C-alpha positions as CSV (number, residue, x, y, z in Angstrom):
1,M,13.0,6.0,24.3
2,N,10.6,3.8,23.1
3,E,11.4,1.9,20.0
4,V,8.8,3.4,18.1
5,W,9.7,7.0,18.4
6,Q,13.2,5.9,17.5
7,G,14.0,4.0,15.0
8,A,17.8,3.7,15.2
9,G,18.1,2.8,11.7
10,R,15.9,-0.3,12.3
11,R,14.7,-1.3,8.5
12,V,11.3,-0.8,7.7
13,F,9.8,-2.2,4.0
14,M,7.9,-0.1,2.0
15,Q,5.4,-1.7,-0.9
16,E,3.7,0.4,-3.2
17,V,0.7,-0.1,-4.1
18,G,-0.7,3.0,-5.8
19,P,-0.4,1.9,-9.8
20,R,-3.1,-1.0,-8.8
21,D,-4.8,0.1,-5.4
22,G,-5.0,3.7,-6.6
23,L,-5.7,3.5,-10.0
24,Q,-8.2,0.7,-10.4
25,V,-10.8,3.4,-8.6
26,E,-10.4,6.2,-10.8
27,E,-12.4,7.4,-13.2
28,T,-10.1,9.1,-15.6
29,F,-8.5,5.9,-17.7
30,V,-4.4,6.9,-17.2
31,P,-2.6,6.0,-20.6
32,T,-0.4,3.0,-20.5
33,A,2.5,5.3,-21.5
34,D,2.3,7.2,-17.9
35,K,1.3,4.1,-16.1
36,I,4.4,2.8,-17.7
37,A,6.4,6.2,-16.3
38,L,4.7,6.4,-13.0
39,V,5.6,2.4,-12.2
40,D,9.6,3.1,-13.2
41,A,9.5,6.8,-11.3
42,L,8.6,4.7,-8.5
43,S,10.8,2.2,-9.3
44,D,13.9,5.1,-9.0
45,A,12.6,5.9,-5.4
46,G,13.7,2.5,-4.3
47,P,10.4,0.7,-2.6
48,A,11.0,-3.3,-1.6
49,K,7.8,-3.9,-4.2
50,I,5.5,-2.2,-6.5
51,E,2.2,-3.7,-7.1
52,V,1.6,-2.9,-10.8
53,T,-1.8,-3.6,-12.1
54,A,-4.1,-6.7,-11.3
55,F,-5.4,-9.4,-14.2
56,V,-8.7,-8.8,-14.0
57,S,-11.7,-8.6,-16.1
58,P,-11.6,-5.4,-17.9
59,K,-15.5,-4.6,-17.9
60,A,-14.9,-5.0,-14.1
61,I,-12.1,-3.0,-13.4
62,P,-11.3,-1.0,-17.1
63,A,-8.7,1.5,-15.7
64,L,-6.4,-1.6,-15.6
65,R,-7.4,-3.3,-18.9
66,D,-3.5,-2.5,-20.0
67,A,-2.2,-4.9,-17.4
68,E,0.0,-7.0,-19.9
69,V,1.3,-4.0,-21.6
70,V,2.6,-2.2,-18.3
71,L,3.9,-4.7,-16.6
72,R,5.9,-6.3,-19.4
73,E,7.4,-2.8,-20.6
74,I,8.0,-1.4,-17.3
75,R,11.7,-1.2,-16.1
76,R,12.9,-3.7,-13.7
77,V,15.3,-2.2,-11.2
78,P,17.4,-4.8,-9.2
79,G,15.8,-5.5,-5.5
80,V,12.3,-4.4,-6.3
81,V,9.5,-7.1,-6.3
82,Y,7.3,-6.4,-9.4
83,S,3.7,-7.8,-7.8
84,A,0.3,-8.3,-9.5
85,L,-3.1,-9.0,-8.5
86,V,-4.8,-12.1,-9.7
87,P,-8.4,-13.3,-9.0
88,N,-8.1,-16.9,-11.0
89,V,-6.6,-19.4,-13.1
90,R,-6.4,-17.4,-16.2
91,G,-5.8,-14.1,-14.1
92,A,-2.4,-16.2,-12.9
93,E,-1.8,-17.6,-16.2
94,R,-1.6,-13.6,-17.5
95,A,0.4,-12.2,-15.0
96,I,3.1,-15.0,-15.2
97,E,3.2,-14.9,-18.9
98,S,3.9,-11.0,-17.8
99,K,6.6,-12.0,-15.8
100,A,5.1,-11.0,-12.7
101,D,7.9,-11.4,-9.7
102,E,5.2,-12.6,-6.9
103,L,0.8,-13.2,-7.3
104,N,-1.2,-11.3,-4.8
105,L,-4.0,-13.5,-4.0
106,V,-7.2,-12.1,-2.2
107,M,-10.5,-12.8,0.1
108,S,-12.1,-11.4,2.5
109,A,-11.9,-12.3,6.4
110,S,-15.8,-11.2,6.4
111,E,-18.0,-13.2,4.7
112,S,-20.2,-11.0,3.8
113,H,-17.3,-8.4,2.1
114,N,-16.0,-11.6,0.5
115,L,-19.7,-11.9,-1.4
116,A,-20.2,-8.7,-2.0
117,N,-16.8,-8.0,-3.3
118,L,-16.1,-11.3,-5.0
119,R,-19.7,-12.8,-5.4
120,M,-18.1,-15.9,-3.6
121,T,-17.9,-17.2,0.1
122,R,-15.0,-17.5,1.7
123,E,-14.7,-21.0,1.2
124,Q,-15.6,-20.8,-2.5
125,S,-12.5,-17.9,-2.8
126,F,-10.0,-20.4,-1.0
127,A,-11.1,-23.3,-3.4
128,A,-10.2,-20.8,-6.3
129,L,-6.9,-19.7,-4.4
130,S,-5.7,-23.1,-4.6
131,E,-5.8,-23.4,-7.4
132,V,-4.2,-20.1,-8.6
133,A,-1.3,-21.4,-6.2
134,S,-1.1,-24.5,-7.6
135,I,-0.6,-22.9,-11.2
136,A,1.7,-20.3,-9.3
137,R,4.1,-23.2,-8.0
138,Q,4.1,-24.8,-11.3
139,G,5.4,-21.4,-12.9
140,G,8.0,-21.2,-10.0
141,V,6.0,-17.5,-9.2
142,A,5.9,-16.5,-5.3
143,V,2.2,-16.3,-3.8
144,Y,1.0,-13.7,-1.0
145,V,-2.5,-13.7,0.7
146,S,-4.2,-10.5,1.3
147,L,-7.0,-10.7,3.7
148,S,-9.4,-7.9,3.5
149,C,-11.6,-6.9,6.0
150,S,-9.1,-8.3,8.7
151,F,-9.9,-5.4,11.2
152,G,-13.3,-4.7,10.6
153,C,-16.1,-5.2,7.7
154,P,-18.4,-2.4,6.6
155,M,-21.3,-5.1,6.8
156,E,-20.6,-6.8,9.8
157,G,-18.8,-5.0,12.2
158,E,-16.1,-6.7,14.3
159,V,-14.0,-9.6,12.4
160,D,-13.5,-12.1,14.7
161,E,-9.1,-12.4,15.4
162,G,-9.3,-15.9,15.5
163,S,-11.2,-16.5,12.3
164,V,-8.6,-13.8,10.8
165,L,-6.0,-16.3,12.1
166,D,-7.4,-18.9,11.0
167,W,-7.4,-17.6,7.3
168,C,-3.9,-17.0,7.9
169,E,-2.6,-20.6,8.9
170,R,-5.0,-21.5,6.0
171,S,-3.0,-19.5,3.8
172,V,0.9,-20.3,5.2
173,E,0.1,-24.2,6.0
174,Q,-2.5,-24.9,2.5
175,L,-1.3,-22.4,-0.2
176,G,2.3,-22.0,0.6
177,A,2.1,-18.0,0.8
178,H,5.5,-16.5,1.5
179,G,3.8,-13.9,2.7
180,V,0.2,-12.7,4.1
181,T,-0.8,-9.1,4.8
182,L,-3.7,-8.2,6.6
183,C,-5.6,-5.3,5.1
184,D,-7.3,-2.8,6.9
185,T,-9.8,-2.1,3.9
186,T,-11.9,0.4,4.9
187,G,-10.2,2.2,7.2
188,M,-11.7,0.5,10.8
189,A,-8.6,-0.5,12.4
190,Y,-7.1,0.9,15.4
191,P,-3.2,0.8,17.4
192,P,-4.6,-1.5,19.9
193,Q,-6.2,-4.1,17.7
194,V,-3.3,-3.8,15.4
195,A,-0.6,-4.6,17.8
196,R,-2.9,-7.9,18.9
197,L,-3.0,-9.1,15.4
198,T,0.4,-8.3,14.6
199,Q,1.7,-10.1,18.0
200,A,-0.5,-12.8,17.5
201,F,0.7,-13.4,14.0
202,R,4.7,-13.2,14.3
203,A,4.5,-15.4,17.9
204,R,2.5,-18.4,15.1
205,W,4.6,-17.8,12.2
206,P,8.0,-15.9,12.7
207,G,9.0,-17.4,9.3
208,T,6.4,-15.7,7.4
209,E,6.6,-12.5,5.8
210,L,3.6,-10.5,7.0
211,T,2.2,-7.1,5.2
212,L,0.2,-4.6,6.9
213,H,-2.3,-2.4,4.5
214,F,-3.7,0.4,6.1
215,H,-6.5,2.7,4.9
216,N,-6.9,6.3,6.3
217,T,-10.3,6.9,6.3
218,R,-10.5,7.9,9.7
219,G,-7.3,9.6,10.2
220,L,-5.2,6.4,11.9
221,G,-3.3,5.4,9.4
222,L,-0.1,6.4,10.9
223,A,-0.9,5.4,14.3
224,N,-1.5,1.9,13.3
225,V,1.9,1.9,11.3
226,L,3.6,2.9,14.4
227,A,2.0,0.1,16.7
228,A,2.1,-2.3,14.2
229,I,6.1,-1.6,14.0
230,D,6.0,-1.2,18.2
231,A,4.3,-5.0,18.0
232,G,7.0,-6.7,15.5
233,A,5.9,-5.6,11.7
234,D,8.4,-4.3,9.3
235,R,6.3,-4.5,5.8
236,F,3.7,-2.0,4.7
237,D,1.7,-1.6,2.0
238,A,1.0,2.3,1.0
239,S,-0.2,4.7,-1.9
240,V,2.0,7.3,-3.8
241,G,-0.3,10.3,-3.0
242,G,-3.1,8.6,-1.0
243,L,-4.9,7.3,-3.9
244,G,-6.8,4.3,-3.9
245,G,-10.4,3.5,-1.7
246,C,-13.2,0.7,-1.6
247,P,-16.7,0.5,-3.9
248,Y,-18.3,-1.1,-0.5
249,A,-17.4,1.8,2.1
250,P,-18.9,4.8,0.9
251,G,-16.6,7.8,2.1
252,A,-13.5,5.5,2.6
253,T,-10.5,7.2,1.7
254,G,-7.6,5.8,0.1
255,N,-4.3,3.9,1.4
256,V,-1.9,5.6,3.5
257,C,0.3,8.0,1.8
258,S,3.6,6.9,0.5
259,E,5.1,9.7,1.0
260,E,3.7,10.8,3.9
261,I,4.5,7.3,6.2
262,V,8.2,7.9,4.4
263,H,8.6,11.0,5.8
264,A,7.3,10.4,8.9
265,L,9.3,7.0,10.0
266,E,12.9,8.8,8.6
267,L,12.2,12.0,11.1
268,M,11.7,8.8,13.9
269,G,15.2,7.3,12.8
270,Y,13.7,4.4,10.6
271,D,15.7,3.4,7.4
272,T,12.9,2.8,4.8
273,G,15.0,2.6,1.4
274,V,13.3,5.4,-0.3
275,D,14.3,8.3,-2.0
276,L,11.9,10.8,-0.6
277,A,12.6,13.4,-3.1
278,Q,12.0,10.7,-6.1
279,L,8.9,9.8,-4.5
280,L,7.6,13.3,-4.1
281,A,8.4,14.1,-7.4
282,A,6.7,10.6,-9.1
283,S,3.2,12.3,-6.6
284,R,3.4,15.5,-7.8
285,R,2.7,14.1,-11.2
286,L,-0.4,12.5,-10.2
287,P,-3.3,15.0,-10.4
288,A,-2.4,15.5,-13.9
289,L,-3.0,11.9,-14.9
290,V,-5.9,11.4,-13.2
291,G,-7.9,14.7,-12.9
292,H,-7.5,15.8,-9.4
293,E,-5.8,16.8,-6.6
294,V,-4.7,13.7,-4.1
295,P,-4.8,13.5,-0.4
296,S,-0.7,14.0,0.4
297,Q,-0.5,16.5,2.3
298,I,3.8,16.4,1.7
299,A,3.1,16.7,-2.2
300,K,1.4,20.0,-1.1
301,A,3.5,21.3,1.9
302,G,6.8,19.5,1.2
303,R,9.0,18.2,4.0
304,R,9.6,19.4,7.4
305,L,12.6,21.3,6.3
306,D,11.5,22.7,2.7
307,L,11.9,25.9,3.4
308,H,10.2,29.2,1.8
309,R,11.5,32.4,0.2
310,P,11.1,35.6,2.4
311,P,8.6,38.0,1.4
312,A,10.6,40.1,-1.7
313,D,10.2,43.6,0.8
314,F,11.8,41.4,3.6
315,D,15.0,43.4,3.8
316,V,12.5,46.8,3.8
317,I,10.9,45.5,6.6
318,R,14.2,43.7,9.0
319,A,15.4,47.3,8.2
320,R,12.3,48.9,9.4
321,A,12.2,46.7,12.5
322,H,15.5,46.9,14.0
323,E,15.2,50.8,13.5
324,R,12.5,50.8,15.7
325,T,14.5,48.7,18.4
326,G,17.3,51.1,18.1
327,L,19.7,48.2,16.3
328,V,20.5,50.5,13.8
C-alpha cells in the first residue's frame, strides 16, 4: 500500500497556530486569561509547536494587543516550542523580552500581496527581516521565515515556483533561518503543485526544517497535507477548530483544522504526537470564546468511533422486530 495511506508509525509534527492565526481575525476580543488557558490546554495536547501570538501594532491587530502578557504567563511544557510572529525590530525585541522560543518572520512570495498586506515591496520586507534576524541572533533566538502566497496570489494568480524557491534560498542562506514555511494563504494550493514544491525544497535544503501551512478555502486542505507527506514533508501548521482567514482574500476560510488533520493521520497510521481527546476538549471551548460556531467537523461529530446511545425505546423496538421474524 502506498505510504500516503499507510503511515506505519511515521512521525508527523503538528504545529498549532490557532492562538495567533485564528484569533487575530476574530472581531470578539478573547480575554487575556482565556487566551492563556487556551494555549495551556493546547500545550497539554502535545503539539510540536504553538504560535502563541504576534507582536504587532495594537492598532493593526487589536485582538492580540495583550501579546506580552500571554507569552509570559502561559505554562511552558517541555518539548513544545513557543513561537511568536514578529514584523519588525521592535516586535522582535518585545518577543525576545517575553521569552519567545522562536520568531516567525513573514513576507509574501507575491509582490501584490506583500504590498497589500505589509505596505512594502518584497525587497523592502526582506531588508526589514534581515534586521530582525540580526536581533534574533544576538538574542540567541531561532528564526523561521513564512512565505505567504507560495501557492498562488488572489491578485496575481499563479506565483512562479522558481521565485518561491529563490526567496527560500535567501531566507536560509542570508537570514540564517533554521526553517521555512510555505504558506497557502488563501487556499489556492492543489496536490501536484504541493508535491513539486515540497520535493524541490527537500532536494535543495535537506537539513532545513520545512513546514507547510494550508488553508481549506476550496476543500483541498487534507489532500494537500497528504500530497506533501508523500513528497517528504513532516511538519504542518494547523488551527484548532479550523479558525483563521485572510483579510485580502474574500471568502477565504481558516487554516486546516488541527483536530481533523490529526484524526485523519492517526487513522492512516501516522504518529502525530498529539492527544486527540485533549485537542478536541480545547476546540470545543472555542464557540464560547469567539461567539460563533467554528468549522471543525470533528468537534461537532466526534471521532470515527465516538458512538452514540441507541434510542430510549431501543429494547422495545428490537423485541418487536424479533417477534416479527420469529426469533422470540
